[in-house]
Every structure is written in structure tokens, then in C-alpha cells.
C-alpha angles and dihedrals in degrees: 000000000000114000128213124224090266091056097251124126127254090214098085129199126295134197113228109219093199099049101025089229131129115239129196108227130352097316099144132047114280090246090065102045141066125200154004101232124179095235140029090241093055092048090051089058094048096114092049090052091049092050093048092049092047091051091049092049092048091050092048090050091050090051091047092051092047091052091048097048110082091182091067093076 
């Protein structure tokens, strides 16, 4: 694990989708983890962040489709 000058790791924190646990560094297989996140707390909130982004993307797509559909008026 490479260390920075301040003694912290460059590896980051990951959320394990299978276990629901936060891991420091690349402990699990890439197919089971999302991240990296700069802190353990942010990694713990990974699923909430994913849900919020997905909802925002879906809303943006709905608006885009509504603007593009002239028959909706």
C-alpha cells in the first residue's frame, strides 16, 4: 500500500456490495466493490450516493424526453 507524506494510504475506501462492509484498500474482487472513496464515512454511504445519482439521471432523462416530444403539448 503506497503511503503519502502524511502517512495515509493512496488506496482509499471501498464499499463491498456482497457484504455491505467498508474495506480499506482493494481487499475484495473488483466485481464486488465500488469506490474508491476518500473516507470510510463516504464509502459507508456509497449506496445512498448511487441511488441519488440514478434518480437525478432518470429525472434528467424524463425532462429531456418531455422537451423532445412535440406531441406532449
